N, C-alpha and C positions, 0 to 999 in steps of 0.2 A: 912196108907201108910208109908213105910220105906224110910228114907232119910239118905244117907251116907254123913257125913261131914268130911272134912280133913282140919286141921289147919297147917299153915306153919310158919316158923320163930319164932318171939317173941310170937305169939299166942300159938303155941304148947308148948313152954317153960313155959308160964304163967299157963297153965292148966295141965302140966305134961303128956300130951298125944297128939297125932297128929290125931287120928281117933276117930270118935264117930258116933253112929247110933241112930237116934231118930225116934219115931213112932208118927204119927199124924193121927187122924181119920177124917179129913175134908180138903177140898181144901185150899191151902195156897200159898202165893206169897213168893218170896225170902226175901222180907222185913219182912214178918210174921215169917219166919224161923229164921232170925237174932234176932228178938225180943224174940222168944221162947228160943233160946239157951242162950241168955244173962241173962235170969231170974236166972240161976244157976251158973253164972260165977263171978269171982272176980272183984273188982273195977278196978284193973290194966288191966285185960282182956278187960273190957268194954271201958277203955280209948283208947285202941288200935283199937277199932271198931267204937266208937261214938265220936263226938265232944261235946263241952260244951252244945250245944242245943239238944243233944240226936239224932243227925242225923248222919248216917254213914259217916265216913271221906272219902273225895274224893280220897285219895291216897290208900284206901283199895281196892285191886283187888279181885273181886268175880267172880268165874268161876262156871258155871253150865253145866255139861256134856260137858266139853271141850270148851265152848264158854263163852266169857266175858259177864257178865250181866251189862247192862247199865241202865235199867229201873227196879229198885227193886220192885216197886209196881205192875207192870203189867206182870212181868215174873213169871209164875206159875210153881209150883214144881209138878213133877209126881212121881209115885211109882218107887223106886230104883234109884232115882236121885242122882247124885254125885255133891256136892257143896264144892268147895275149897275156903278158905279164906286166902289171902296172904297180910300181912301188908307190908308197905314200908320196903325195905331192903337196908341198907347203905353199902357202900363199893365200891371198884373199881377194 
């Protein structure tokens, strides 16, 4: 299954791109997708997504097909799904 990922703010700056497509051959949750993409990312990118206990930070906004994901374990990903990761953005 093809999954479209979009990184915003500091996440896109840290990995030098804002869009990525990954292919996974088995059913996965949003949490599984996070763990899969983090395998190949820098330590700084990981710090923007996970806390010290390797749990996604509460301020990370995760959007799946235009809806905010609140339950990362039980929200399953479908073919051609769009997942957006938005870290906290400072400013006024």
